[in-house]
All heavy atoms as a GROMACS GRO file, in nm:
protein
  628
    1LYS      N    1   8.262   7.198  12.398
    1LYS     CA    2   8.186   7.181  12.276
    1LYS      C    3   8.070   7.278  12.271
    1LYS      O    4   8.038   7.329  12.166
    1LYS     CB    5   8.138   7.038  12.264
    1LYS     CG    6   8.253   6.940  12.246
    1LYS     CD    7   8.204   6.801  12.225
    1LYS     CE    8   8.324   6.710  12.212
    1LYS     NZ    9   8.296   6.587  12.149
    2LYS      N   10   8.008   7.302  12.384
    2LYS     CA   11   7.897   7.395  12.387
    2LYS      C   12   7.944   7.536  12.357
    2LYS      O   13   7.876   7.613  12.289
    2LYS     CB   14   7.825   7.390  12.521
    2LYS     CG   15   7.701   7.473  12.523
    2LYS     CD   16   7.616   7.439  12.642
    2LYS     CE   17   7.487   7.516  12.629
    2LYS     NZ   18   7.376   7.449  12.684
    3ALA      N   19   8.063   7.571  12.405
    3ALA     CA   20   8.117   7.704  12.378
    3ALA      C   21   8.138   7.725  12.229
    3ALA      O   22   8.115   7.835  12.177
    3ALA     CB   23   8.248   7.723  12.453
    4THR      N   24   8.181   7.622  12.156
    4THR     CA   25   8.200   7.632  12.012
    4THR      C   26   8.068   7.658  11.942
    4THR      O   27   8.062   7.732  11.845
    4THR     CB   28   8.266   7.504  11.957
    4THR    OG1   29   8.391   7.485  12.026
    4THR    CG2   30   8.293   7.515  11.809
    5GLN      N   31   7.961   7.595  11.991
    5GLN     CA   32   7.829   7.618  11.932
    5GLN      C   33   7.781   7.761  11.960
    5GLN      O   34   7.724   7.826  11.874
    5GLN     CB   35   7.728   7.519  11.988
    5GLN     CG   36   7.753   7.376  11.946
    5GLN     CD   37   7.663   7.279  12.020
    5GLN    OE1   38   7.595   7.314  12.115
    5GLN    NE2   39   7.663   7.155  11.975
    6LEU      N   40   7.805   7.809  12.082
    6LEU     CA   41   7.758   7.942  12.119
    6LEU      C   42   7.844   8.054  12.062
    6LEU      O   43   7.794   8.161  12.028
    6LEU     CB   44   7.754   7.954  12.272
    6LEU     CG   45   7.653   7.864  12.343
    6LEU    CD1   46   7.671   7.874  12.494
    6LEU    CD2   47   7.512   7.899  12.304
    7PHE      N   48   7.975   8.030  12.055
    7PHE     CA   49   8.069   8.132  12.008
    7PHE      C   50   8.160   8.075  11.901
    7PHE      O   51   8.278   8.054  11.924
    7PHE     CB   52   8.153   8.183  12.125
    7PHE     CG   53   8.071   8.231  12.242
    7PHE    CD1   54   8.058   8.153  12.356
    7PHE    CD2   55   8.007   8.353  12.237
    7PHE    CE1   56   7.983   8.197  12.464
    7PHE    CE2   57   7.932   8.398  12.344
    7PHE     CZ   58   7.919   8.320  12.458
    8PRO      N   59   8.107   8.048  11.780
    8PRO     CA   60   8.189   7.984  11.677
    8PRO      C   61   8.311   8.066  11.636
    8PRO      O   62   8.412   8.011  11.597
    8PRO     CB   63   8.093   7.965  11.561
    8PRO     CG   64   7.982   8.061  11.585
    8PRO     CD   65   7.974   8.081  11.733
    9SER      N   66   8.304   8.197  11.647
    9SER     CA   67   8.419   8.278  11.606
    9SER      C   68   8.538   8.263  11.702
    9SER      O   69   8.649   8.299  11.669
    9SER     CB   70   8.379   8.425  11.597
    9SER     OG   71   8.340   8.472  11.724
   10LEU      N   72   8.514   8.211  11.820
   10LEU     CA   73   8.623   8.193  11.917
   10LEU      C   74   8.696   8.061  11.901
   10LEU      O   75   8.790   8.033  11.974
   10LEU     CB   76   8.567   8.204  12.059
   10LEU     CG   77   8.505   8.338  12.096
   10LEU    CD1   78   8.450   8.332  12.238
   10LEU    CD2   79   8.606   8.450  12.084
   11SER      N   80   8.653   7.978  11.808
   11SER     CA   81   8.714   7.846  11.796
   11SER      C   82   8.836   7.845  11.703
   11SER      O   83   8.895   7.742  11.682
   11SER     CB   84   8.611   7.745  11.745
   11SER     OG   85   8.566   7.781  11.616
   12GLY      N   86   8.873   7.960  11.651
   12GLY     CA   87   8.989   7.968  11.563
   12GLY      C   88   9.118   7.987  11.640
   12GLY      O   89   9.125   7.972  11.761
   13ARG      N   90   9.222   8.021  11.568
   13ARG     CA   91   9.355   8.042  11.626
   13ARG      C   92   9.359   8.173  11.704
   13ARG      O   93   9.296   8.270  11.669
   13ARG     CB   94   9.458   8.046  11.514
   13ARG     CG   95   9.597   8.073  11.562
   13ARG     CD   96   9.692   8.073  11.448
   13ARG     NE   97   9.757   7.943  11.450
   13ARG     CZ   98   9.849   7.906  11.366
   13ARG    NH1   99   9.884   7.984  11.268
   13ARG    NH2  100   9.906   7.789  11.376
   14THR      N  101   9.436   8.173  11.811
   14THR     CA  102   9.455   8.292  11.893
   14THR      C  103   9.596   8.345  11.870
   14THR      O  104   9.693   8.271  11.875
   14THR     CB  105   9.437   8.258  12.043
   14THR    OG1  106   9.306   8.207  12.062
   14THR    CG2  107   9.456   8.380  12.129
   15LEU      N  108   9.606   8.474  11.844
   15LEU     CA  109   9.733   8.538  11.817
   15LEU      C  110   9.758   8.641  11.926
   15LEU      O  111   9.680   8.734  11.943
   15LEU     CB  112   9.730   8.605  11.680
   15LEU     CG  113   9.853   8.682  11.635
   15LEU    CD1  114   9.971   8.587  11.619
   15LEU    CD2  115   9.826   8.753  11.505
   16LEU      N  116   9.864   8.622  12.002
   16LEU     CA  117   9.902   8.717  12.107
   16LEU      C  118  10.026   8.792  12.061
   16LEU      O  119  10.132   8.732  12.041
   16LEU     CB  120   9.929   8.645  12.238
   16LEU     CG  121   9.810   8.570  12.297
   16LEU    CD1  122   9.852   8.490  12.418
   16LEU    CD2  123   9.700   8.667  12.334
   17LEU      N  124  10.013   8.923  12.045
   17LEU     CA  125  10.122   9.004  11.994
   17LEU      C  126  10.202   9.067  12.105
   17LEU      O  127  10.147   9.118  12.202
   17LEU     CB  128  10.068   9.116  11.906
   17LEU     CG  129  10.007   9.074  11.774
   17LEU    CD1  130   9.949   9.196  11.704
   17LEU    CD2  131  10.109   9.006  11.686
   18ASN      N  132  10.332   9.064  12.089
   18ASN     CA  133  10.426   9.135  12.175
   18ASN      C  134  10.403   9.111  12.325
   18ASN      O  135  10.386   9.206  12.401
   18ASN     CB  136  10.421   9.285  12.144
   18ASN     CG  137  10.445   9.313  11.999
   18ASN    OD1  138  10.527   9.250  11.936
   18ASN    ND2  139  10.373   9.408  11.945
   19PRO      N  140  10.405   8.986  12.367
   19PRO     CA  141  10.390   8.963  12.511
   19PRO      C  142  10.511   9.020  12.586
   19PRO      O  143  10.621   9.024  12.531
   19PRO     CB  144  10.384   8.811  12.524
   19PRO     CG  145  10.447   8.759  12.400
   19PRO     CD  146  10.426   8.861  12.294
   20PRO      N  147  10.491   9.063  12.709
   20PRO     CA  148  10.604   9.113  12.788
   20PRO      C  149  10.711   9.004  12.804
   20PRO      O  150  10.683   8.884  12.792
   20PRO     CB  151  10.542   9.147  12.923
   20PRO     CG  152  10.396   9.157  12.899
   20PRO     CD  153  10.366   9.070  12.782
   21LYS      N  154  10.832   9.045  12.834
   21LYS     CA  155  10.945   8.950  12.844
   21LYS      C  156  10.921   8.843  12.950
   21LYS      O  157  10.954   8.728  12.929
   21LYS     CB  158  11.074   9.026  12.872
   21LYS     CG  159  11.119   9.108  12.755
   21LYS     CD  160  11.247   9.180  12.783
   21LYS     CE  161  11.286   9.266  12.662
   21LYS     NZ  162  11.407   9.338  12.682
   22LEU      N  163  10.861   8.881  13.061
   22LEU     CA  164  10.833   8.783  13.166
   22LEU      C  165  10.734   8.678  13.117
   22LEU      O  166  10.755   8.558  13.137
   22LEU     CB  167  10.778   8.852  13.292
   22LEU     CG  168  10.741   8.759  13.407
   22LEU    CD1  169  10.864   8.683  13.456
   22LEU    CD2  170  10.679   8.837  13.521
   23LEU      N  171  10.629   8.722  13.049
   23LEU     CA  172  10.531   8.628  12.996
   23LEU      C  173  10.595   8.538  12.890
   23LEU      O  174  10.569   8.418  12.885
   23LEU     CB  175  10.410   8.702  12.938
   23LEU     CG  176  10.300   8.614  12.881
   23LEU    CD1  177  10.244   8.518  12.987
   23LEU    CD2  178  10.189   8.699  12.823
   24SER      N  179  10.680   8.595  12.807
   24SER     CA  180  10.749   8.514  12.705
   24SER      C  181  10.834   8.405  12.770
   24SER      O  182  10.838   8.292  12.723
   24SER     CB  183  10.838   8.603  12.619
   24SER     OG  184  10.762   8.692  12.544
   25ALA      N  185  10.902   8.440  12.879
   25ALA     CA  186  10.984   8.341  12.949
   25ALA      C  187  10.897   8.232  13.009
   25ALA      O  188  10.930   8.113  13.000
   25ALA     CB  189  11.066   8.409  13.058
   26LEU      N  190  10.784   8.269  13.068
   26LEU     CA  191  10.693   8.170  13.126
   26LEU      C  192  10.635   8.079  13.018
   26LEU      O  193  10.618   7.959  13.040
   26LEU     CB  194  10.582   8.240  13.203
   26LEU     CG  195  10.624   8.308  13.333
   26LEU    CD1  196  10.509   8.390  13.391
   26LEU    CD2  197  10.674   8.207  13.434
   27ILE      N  198  10.606   8.135  12.905
   27ILE     CA  199  10.552   8.056  12.794
   27ILE      C  200  10.653   7.949  12.752
   27ILE      O  201  10.618   7.833  12.732
   27ILE     CB  202  10.516   8.147  12.674
   27ILE    CG1  203  10.396   8.234  12.710
   27ILE    CG2  204  10.488   8.065  12.550
   27ILE    CD1  205  10.374   8.349  12.614
   28LYS      N  206  10.780   7.990  12.741
   28LYS     CA  207  10.883   7.894  12.701
   28LYS      C  208  10.899   7.783  12.803
   28LYS      O  209  10.922   7.667  12.768
   28LYS     CB  210  11.016   7.967  12.679
   28LYS     CG  211  11.016   8.049  12.554
   28LYS     CD  212  11.148   8.120  12.536
   28LYS     CE  213  11.143   8.209  12.414
   28LYS     NZ  214  11.264   8.286  12.395
   29VAL      N  215  10.885   7.817  12.930
   29VAL     CA  216  10.902   7.717  13.035
   29VAL      C  217  10.784   7.621  13.039
   29VAL      O  218  10.802   7.500  13.049
   29VAL     CB  219  10.919   7.787  13.173
   29VAL    CG1  220  10.909   7.687  13.286
   29VAL    CG2  221  11.051   7.861  13.179
   30PHE      N  222  10.662   7.674  13.030
   30PHE     CA  223  10.543   7.591  13.050
   30PHE      C  224  10.482   7.534  12.922
   30PHE      O  225  10.396   7.447  12.930
   30PHE     CB  226  10.437   7.669  13.127
   30PHE     CG  227  10.475   7.694  13.269
   30PHE    CD1  228  10.511   7.820  13.312
   30PHE    CD2  229  10.477   7.590  13.361
   30PHE    CE1  230  10.548   7.844  13.443
   30PHE    CE2  231  10.514   7.611  13.492
   30PHE     CZ  232  10.549   7.738  13.534
   31SER      N  233  10.523   7.581  12.805
   31SER     CA  234  10.461   7.532  12.681
   31SER      C  235  10.473   7.381  12.661
   31SER      O  236  10.380   7.320  12.606
   31SER     CB  237  10.514   7.608  12.560
   31SER     OG  238  10.652   7.589  12.545
   32PRO      N  239  10.580   7.314  12.705
   32PRO     CA  240  10.583   7.168  12.688
   32PRO      C  241  10.475   7.096  12.769
   32PRO      O  242  10.441   6.983  12.739
   32PRO     CB  243  10.722   7.128  12.738
   32PRO     CG  244  10.805   7.251  12.726
   32PRO     CD  245  10.711   7.365  12.750
   33LEU      N  246  10.419   7.162  12.868
   33LEU     CA  247  10.316   7.099  12.950
   33LEU      C  248  10.178   7.105  12.887
   33LEU      O  249  10.088   7.030  12.925
   33LEU     CB  250  10.311   7.167  13.088
   33LEU     CG  251  10.441   7.163  13.168
   33LEU    CD1  252  10.426   7.242  13.296
   33LEU    CD2  253  10.482   7.020  13.197
   34PHE      N  254  10.158   7.197  12.791
   34PHE     CA  255  10.028   7.210  12.726
   34PHE      C  256  10.012   7.104  12.619
   34PHE      O  257  10.109   7.068  12.551
   34PHE     CB  258  10.012   7.347  12.663
   34PHE     CG  259  10.003   7.458  12.764
   34PHE    CD1  260  10.101   7.555  12.771
   34PHE    CD2  261   9.896   7.467  12.850
   34PHE    CE1  262  10.094   7.658  12.863
   34PHE    CE2  263   9.887   7.569  12.942
   34PHE     CZ  264   9.985   7.664  12.949
   35PRO      N  265   9.891   7.056  12.598
   35PRO     CA  266   9.868   6.960  12.489
   35PRO      C  267   9.900   7.024  12.354
   35PRO      O  268   9.886   7.145  12.336
   35PRO     CB  269   9.718   6.929  12.499
   35PRO     CG  270   9.676   6.973  12.634
   35PRO     CD  271   9.770   7.081  12.675
   36LYS      N  272   9.942   6.942  12.260
   36LYS     CA  273   9.977   6.991  12.127
   36LYS      C  274   9.860   7.064  12.062
   36LYS      O  275   9.879   7.165  11.993
   36LYS     CB  276  10.024   6.875  12.039
   36LYS     CG  277  10.068   6.920  11.901
   36LYS     CD  278  10.133   6.809  11.826
   36LYS     CE  279  10.171   6.839  11.685
   36LYS     NZ  280  10.174   6.973  11.639
   37VAL      N  281   9.740   7.017  12.083
   37VAL     CA  282   9.621   7.080  12.025
   37VAL      C  283   9.609   7.225  12.071
   37VAL      O  284   9.578   7.315  11.993
   37VAL     CB  285   9.494   7.000  12.063
   37VAL    CG1  286   9.368   7.072  12.020
   37VAL    CG2  287   9.499   6.861  12.005
   38VAL      N  288   9.636   7.248  12.197
   38VAL     CA  289   9.629   7.383  12.252
   38VAL      C  290   9.738   7.469  12.192
   38VAL      O  291   9.714   7.583  12.148
   38VAL     CB  292   9.640   7.381  12.406
   38VAL    CG1  293   9.654   7.522  12.462
   38VAL    CG2  294   9.520   7.310  12.466
   39MET      N  295   9.860   7.420  12.187
   39MET     CA  296   9.971   7.498  12.134
   39MET      C  297   9.957   7.526  11.985
   39MET      O  298  10.005   7.627  11.936
   39MET     CB  299  10.104   7.429  12.163
   39MET     CG  300  10.142   7.428  12.311
   39MET     SD  301  10.134   7.589  12.391
   39MET     CE  302  10.260   7.680  12.307
   40ASP      N  303   9.888   7.438  11.912
   40ASP     CA  304   9.863   7.462  11.770
   40ASP      C  305   9.765   7.577  11.749
   40ASP      O  306   9.764   7.640  11.644
   40ASP     CB  307   9.810   7.336  11.702
   40ASP     CG  308   9.918   7.230  11.685
   40ASP    OD1  309  10.037   7.264  11.699
   40ASP    OD2  310   9.882   7.114  11.659
   41ARG      N  311   9.681   7.603  11.848
   41ARG     CA  312   9.580   7.708  11.835
   41ARG      C  313   9.624   7.842  11.892
   41ARG      O  314   9.556   7.941  11.873
   41ARG     CB  315   9.452   7.663  11.904
   41ARG     CG  316   9.388   7.546  11.830
   41ARG     CD  317   9.258   7.508  11.886
   41ARG     NE  318   9.168   7.624  11.888
   41ARG     CZ  319   9.052   7.624  11.946
   41ARG    NH1  320   9.010   7.517  12.006
   41ARG    NH2  321   8.978   7.731  11.945
   42ILE      N  322   9.738   7.846  11.959
   42ILE     CA  323   9.788   7.970  12.017
   42ILE      C  324   9.920   8.006  11.951
   42ILE      O  325  10.007   7.921  11.934
   42ILE     CB  326   9.809   7.956  12.169
   42ILE    CG1  327   9.678   7.922  12.238
   42ILE    CG2  328   9.868   8.083  12.226
   42ILE    CD1  329   9.693   7.896  12.386
   43ARG      N  330   9.932   8.131  11.914
   43ARG     CA  331  10.056   8.178  11.853
   43ARG      C  332  10.102   8.303  11.925
   43ARG      O  333  10.026   8.397  11.944
   43ARG     CB  334  10.028   8.212  11.707
   43ARG     CG  335  10.132   8.163  11.616
   43ARG     CD  336  10.087   8.175  11.476
   43ARG     NE  337  10.194   8.241  11.404
   43ARG     CZ  338  10.188   8.277  11.280
   43ARG    NH1  339  10.078   8.257  11.213
   43ARG    NH2  340  10.289   8.334  11.224
   44PHE      N  341  10.226   8.304  11.967
   44PHE     CA  342  10.286   8.418  12.034
   44PHE      C  343  10.386   8.479  11.937
   44PHE      O  344  10.476   8.410  11.890
   44PHE     CB  345  10.357   8.376  12.162
   44PHE     CG  346  10.266   8.307  12.260
   44PHE    CD1  347  10.256   8.169  12.261
   44PHE    CD2  348  10.192   8.380  12.349
   44PHE    CE1  349  10.172   8.105  12.351
   44PHE    CE2  350  10.108   8.318  12.440
   44PHE     CZ  351  10.098   8.181  12.441
   45GLU      N  352  10.368   8.604  11.906
   45GLU     CA  353  10.455   8.670  11.807
   45GLU      C  354  10.501   8.805  11.855
   45GLU      O  355  10.429   8.877  11.922
   45GLU     CB  356  10.378   8.690  11.674
   45GLU     CG  357  10.341   8.564  11.602
   45GLU     CD  358  10.458   8.494  11.538
   45GLU    OE1  359  10.563   8.558  11.517
   45GLU    OE2  360  10.445   8.376  11.506
   46ARG      N  361  10.624   8.838  11.819
   46ARG     CA  362  10.673   8.974  11.836
   46ARG      C  363  10.670   9.034  11.697
   46ARG      O  364  10.713   8.973  11.602
   46ARG     CB  365  10.816   8.974  11.890
   46ARG     CG  366  10.822   8.906  12.023
   46ARG     CD  367  10.911   8.963  12.128
   46ARG     NE  368  10.935   9.103  12.135
   46ARG     CZ  369  10.865   9.188  12.214
   46ARG    NH1  370  10.764   9.143  12.283
   46ARG    NH2  371  10.896   9.314  12.220
   47GLY      N  372  10.615   9.149  11.685
   47GLY     CA  373  10.606   9.206  11.551
   47GLY      C  374  10.533   9.338  11.550
   47GLY      O  375  10.580   9.434  11.609
   48PRO      N  376  10.418   9.340  11.484
   48PRO     CA  377  10.345   9.466  11.471
   48PRO      C  378  10.326   9.533  11.608
   48PRO      O  379  10.306   9.466  11.708
   48PRO     CB  380  10.211   9.426  11.412
   48PRO     CG  381  10.239   9.299  11.340
   48PRO     CD  382  10.346   9.231  11.421
   49LEU      N  383  10.336   9.660  11.607
   49LEU     CA  384  10.316   9.745  11.725
   49LEU      C  385  10.436   9.747  11.820
   49LEU      O  386  10.433   9.822  11.916
   49LEU     CB  387  10.190   9.707  11.803
   49LEU     CG  388  10.059   9.714  11.728
   49LEU    CD1  389   9.946   9.667  11.819
   49LEU    CD2  390  10.032   9.853  11.677
   50LYS      N  391  10.539   9.668  11.796
   50LYS     CA  392  10.650   9.668  11.892
   50LYS      C  393  10.723   9.801  11.894
   50LYS      O  394  10.777   9.839  11.996
   50LYS     CB  395  10.747   9.552  11.864
   50LYS     CG  396  10.829   9.566  11.739
   50LYS     CD  397  10.924   9.451  11.722
   50LYS     CE  398  10.999   9.468  11.591
   50LYS     NZ  399  11.083   9.359  11.562
   51ASP      N  400  10.724   9.873  11.783
   51ASP     CA  401  10.792  10.003  11.777
   51ASP      C  402  10.694  10.119  11.777
   51ASP      O  403  10.734  10.234  11.763
   51ASP     CB  404  10.881  10.011  11.653
   51ASP     CG  405  10.992   9.907  11.656
   51ASP    OD1  406  11.044   9.881  11.766
   51ASP    OD2  407  11.024   9.852  11.549
   52THR      N  408  10.566  10.091  11.790
   52THR     CA  409  10.463  10.195  11.785
   52THR      C  410  10.452  10.261  11.922
   52THR      O  411  10.431  10.194  12.022
   52THR     CB  412  10.327  10.134  11.745
   52THR    OG1  413  10.343  10.068  11.620
   52THR    CG2  414  10.221  10.240  11.735
   53GLU      N  415  10.468  10.391  11.923
   53GLU     CA  416  10.457  10.465  12.049
   53GLU      C  417  10.316  10.516  12.072
   53GLU      O  418  10.273  10.532  12.185
   53GLU     CB  419  10.557  10.581  12.049
   53GLU     CG  420  10.701  10.533  12.052
   53GLU     CD  421  10.799  10.647  12.055
   53GLU    OE1  422  10.759  10.759  12.092
   53GLU    OE2  423  10.916  10.624  12.022
   54ASP      N  424  10.244  10.544  11.964
   54ASP     CA  425  10.110  10.600  11.974
   54ASP      C  426  10.019  10.524  11.878
   54ASP      O  427  10.048  10.516  11.759
   54ASP     CB  428  10.113  10.749  11.939
   54ASP     CG  429   9.981  10.818  11.964
   54ASP    OD1  430   9.884  10.751  12.003
   54ASP    OD2  431   9.976  10.942  11.945
   55LEU      N  432   9.909  10.470  11.928
   55LEU     CA  433   9.818  10.392  11.843
   55LEU      C  434   9.753  10.476  11.734
   55LEU      O  435   9.698  10.421  11.638
   55LEU     CB  436   9.713  10.322  11.928
   55LEU     CG  437   9.766  10.211  12.018
   55LEU    CD1  438   9.654  10.151  12.101
   55LEU    CD2  439   9.833  10.102  11.936
   56LEU      N  440   9.759  10.607  11.747
   56LEU     CA  441   9.705  10.693  11.641
   56LEU      C  442   9.782  10.675  11.510
   56LEU      O  443   9.732  10.710  11.403
   56LEU     CB  444   9.706  10.839  11.685
   56LEU     CG  445   9.609  10.874  11.798
   56LEU    CD1  446   9.629  11.017  11.842
   56LEU    CD2  447   9.466  10.850  11.755
   57GLU      N  448   9.902  10.619  11.518
   57GLU     CA  449   9.981  10.594  11.398
   57GLU      C  450   9.917  10.489  11.308
   57GLU      O  451   9.946  10.485  11.189
   57GLU     CB  452  10.122  10.547  11.436
   57GLU     CG  453  10.206  10.649  11.507
   57GLU     CD  454  10.340  10.593  11.550
   57GLU    OE1  455  10.384  10.490  11.494
   57GLU    OE2  456  10.401  10.650  11.641
   58ILE      N  457   9.833  10.404  11.363
   58ILE     CA  458   9.776  10.295  11.282
   58ILE      C  459   9.627  10.309  11.256
   58ILE      O  460   9.568  10.224  11.190
   58ILE     CB  461   9.805  10.157  11.344
   58ILE    CG1  462   9.740  10.145  11.480
   58ILE    CG2  463   9.952  10.129  11.347
   58ILE    CD1  464   9.735  10.005  11.532
   59VAL      N  465   9.564  10.414  11.307
   59VAL     CA  466   9.422  10.434  11.277
   59VAL      C  467   9.408  10.482  11.134
   59VAL      O  468   9.506  10.517  11.068
   59VAL     CB  469   9.356  10.533  11.376
   59VAL    CG1  470   9.358  10.480  11.516
   59VAL    CG2  471   9.419  10.669  11.368
   60ASN      N  472   9.285  10.486  11.082
   60ASN     CA  473   9.262  10.530  10.945
   60ASN      C  474   9.333  10.662  10.919
   60ASN      O  475   9.317  10.758  10.993
   60ASN     CB  476   9.112  10.547  10.918
   60ASN     CG  477   9.044  10.414  10.899
   60ASN    OD1  478   9.106  10.317  10.860
   60ASN    ND2  479   8.916  10.409  10.926
   61GLY      N  480   9.412  10.662  10.816
   61GLY     CA  481   9.485  10.782  10.779
   61GLY      C  482   9.619  10.796  10.848
   61GLY      O  483   9.696  10.887  10.817
   62GLY      N  484   9.650  10.709  10.942
   62GLY     CA  485   9.778  10.716  11.012
   62GLY      C  486   9.893  10.673  10.922
   62GLY      O  487   9.876  10.593  10.830
   63ALA      N  488  10.011  10.724  10.950
   63ALA     CA  489  10.128  10.698  10.866
   63ALA      C  490  10.170  10.551  10.867
   63ALA      O  491  10.217  10.499  10.767
   63ALA     CB  492  10.245  10.785  10.913
   64GLY      N  493  10.153  10.481  10.978
   64GLY     CA  494  10.200  10.343  10.988
   64GLY      C  495  10.094  10.238  10.960
   64GLY      O  496  10.119  10.119  10.976
   65ARG      N  497   9.976  10.280  10.918
   65ARG     CA  498   9.865  10.184  10.901
   65ARG      C  499   9.894  10.078  10.795
   65ARG      O  500   9.870   9.960  10.817
   65ARG     CB  501   9.737  10.258  10.867
   65ARG     CG  502   9.618  10.165  10.856
   65ARG     CD  503   9.488  10.241  10.840
   65ARG     NE  504   9.376  10.152  10.821
   65ARG     CZ  505   9.314  10.087  10.917
   65ARG    NH1  506   9.356  10.099  11.041
   65ARG    NH2  507   9.214  10.007  10.891
   66GLU      N  508   9.941  10.118  10.679
   66GLU     CA  509   9.966  10.021  10.571
   66GLU      C  510  10.071   9.918  10.612
   66GLU      O  511  10.055   9.799  10.586
   66GLU     CB  512  10.009  10.092  10.442
   66GLU     CG  513   9.898  10.172  10.378
   66GLU     CD  514   9.778  10.085  10.340
   66GLU    OE1  515   9.799   9.972  10.290
   66GLU    OE2  516   9.664  10.130  10.363
   67GLU      N  517  10.176   9.962  10.678
   67GLU     CA  518  10.279   9.869  10.725
   67GLU      C  519  10.221   9.774  10.829
   67GLU      O  520  10.248   9.654  10.827
   67GLU     CB  521  10.396   9.947  10.784
   67GLU     CG  522  10.508   9.858  10.834
   67GLU     CD  523  10.621   9.935  10.898
   67GLU    OE1  524  10.619  10.059  10.897
   67GLU    OE2  525  10.711   9.868  10.950
   68PHE      N  526  10.139   9.826  10.921
   68PHE     CA  527  10.077   9.743  11.023
   68PHE      C  528   9.987   9.637  10.960
   68PHE      O  529   9.993   9.519  10.995
   68PHE     CB  530   9.995   9.830  11.119
   68PHE     CG  531   9.912   9.752  11.216
   68PHE    CD1  532   9.970   9.685  11.322
   68PHE    CD2  533   9.774   9.744  11.199
   68PHE    CE1  534   9.893   9.612  11.411
   68PHE    CE2  535   9.697   9.672  11.288
   68PHE     CZ  536   9.756   9.606  11.394
   69ILE      N  537   9.904   9.676  10.864
   69ILE     CA  538   9.813   9.582  10.796
   69ILE      C  539   9.894   9.475  10.724
   69ILE      O  540   9.860   9.356  10.730
   69ILE     CB  541   9.721   9.657  10.697
   69ILE    CG1  542   9.631   9.755  10.771
   69ILE    CG2  543   9.639   9.559  10.614
   69ILE    CD1  544   9.530   9.693  10.863
   70GLN      N  545  10.001   9.513  10.658
   70GLN     CA  546  10.085   9.417  10.587
   70GLN      C  547  10.148   9.317  10.686
   70GLN      O  548  10.149   9.196  10.661
   70GLN     CB  549  10.194   9.488  10.509
   70GLN     CG  550  10.286   9.393  10.435
   70GLN     CD  551  10.401   9.467  10.367
   70GLN    OE1  552  10.416   9.588  10.380
   70GLN    NE2  553  10.483   9.393  10.296
   71GLN      N  554  10.200   9.367  10.797
   71GLN     CA  555  10.261   9.279  10.897
   71GLN      C  556  10.157   9.183  10.956
   71GLN      O  557  10.186   9.065  10.978
   71GLN     CB  558  10.325   9.361  11.008
   71GLN     CG  559  10.448   9.436  10.965
   71GLN     CD  560  10.499   9.529  11.073
   71GLN    OE1  561  10.430   9.559  11.169
   71GLN    NE2  562  10.622   9.575  11.056
   72MET      N  563  10.037   9.232  10.982
   72MET     CA  564   9.932   9.147  11.037
   72MET      C  565   9.891   9.039  10.937
   72MET      O  566   9.871   8.924  10.973
   72MET     CB  567   9.810   9.230  11.077
   72MET     CG  568   9.831   9.311  11.203
   72MET     SD  569   9.876   9.211  11.346
   72MET     CE  570   9.732   9.110  11.366
   73ASP      N  571   9.879   9.076  10.810
   73ASP     CA  572   9.846   8.978  10.706
   73ASP      C  573   9.949   8.867  10.701
   73ASP      O  574   9.915   8.749  10.690
   73ASP     CB  575   9.835   9.044  10.569
   73ASP     CG  576   9.704   9.118  10.549
   73ASP    OD1  577   9.609   9.094  10.628
   73ASP    OD2  578   9.696   9.199  10.454
   74GLU      N  579  10.077   8.904  10.710
   74GLU     CA  580  10.184   8.803  10.706
   74GLU      C  581  10.174   8.709  10.825
   74GLU      O  582  10.194   8.589  10.812
   74GLU     CB  583  10.320   8.871  10.703
   74GLU     CG  584  10.349   8.942  10.572
   74GLU     CD  585  10.474   9.027  10.578
   74GLU    OE1  586  10.544   9.028  10.682
   74GLU    OE2  587  10.502   9.096  10.477
   75LEU      N  588  10.142   8.762  10.944
   75LEU     CA  589  10.133   8.679  11.063
   75LEU      C  590  10.011   8.589  11.060
   75LEU      O  591  10.018   8.470  11.091
   75LEU     CB  592  10.128   8.765  11.188
   75LEU     CG  593  10.257   8.830  11.231
   75LEU    CD1  594  10.232   8.923  11.349
   75LEU    CD2  595  10.360   8.726  11.269
   76VAL      N  596   9.898   8.646  11.025
   76VAL     CA  597   9.772   8.572  11.032
   76VAL      C  598   9.761   8.467  10.924
   76VAL      O  599   9.715   8.354  10.949
   76VAL     CB  600   9.652   8.670  11.025
   76VAL    CG1  601   9.520   8.595  11.012
   76VAL    CG2  602   9.650   8.761  11.146
   77TYR      N  603   9.805   8.499  10.804
   77TYR     CA  604   9.784   8.408  10.691
   77TYR      C  605   9.906   8.323  10.657
   77TYR      O  606   9.903   8.250  10.560
   77TYR     CB  607   9.736   8.486  10.569
   77TYR     CG  608   9.604   8.555  10.597
   77TYR    CD1  609   9.596   8.693  10.601
   77TYR    CD2  610   9.490   8.481  10.622
   77TYR    CE1  611   9.476   8.756  10.629
   77TYR    CE2  612   9.370   8.542  10.651
   77TYR     CZ  613   9.364   8.680  10.653
   77TYR     OH  614   9.245   8.742  10.682
   78SER      N  615  10.012   8.332  10.735
   78SER     CA  616  10.125   8.240  10.713
   78SER      C  617  10.093   8.108  10.780
   78SER      O  618  10.016   8.103  10.874
   78SER     CB  619  10.254   8.300  10.769
   78SER     OG  620  10.247   8.310  10.910
   79ASP      N  621  10.151   8.003  10.736
   79ASP     CA  622  10.127   7.867  10.787
   79ASP      C  623  10.034   7.794  10.696
   79ASP      O  624   9.922   7.787  10.690
   79ASP     CB  625  10.069   7.867  10.929
   79ASP     CG  626  10.171   7.836  11.035
   79ASP    OD1  627  10.284   7.882  11.024
   79ASP    OD2  628  10.133   7.768  11.129
   0.00000   0.00000   0.00000
């Protein structure tokens, strides 16, 4: 509770993008052990950046920036 008072921006949902395959497997195995409240606040997604080879593609003026922003909006604001 004190952490929420000190760091209110950290009390929202956490989005983890493109976890490695090993981490994804561990998540599937151990997720039933986590409380529902915790699992509701954490989201594991494969999506943006999975095909990006160079992050310069998504910086201002980069060719893939608009697509990246659109994909992030869909992930963050869905639900």
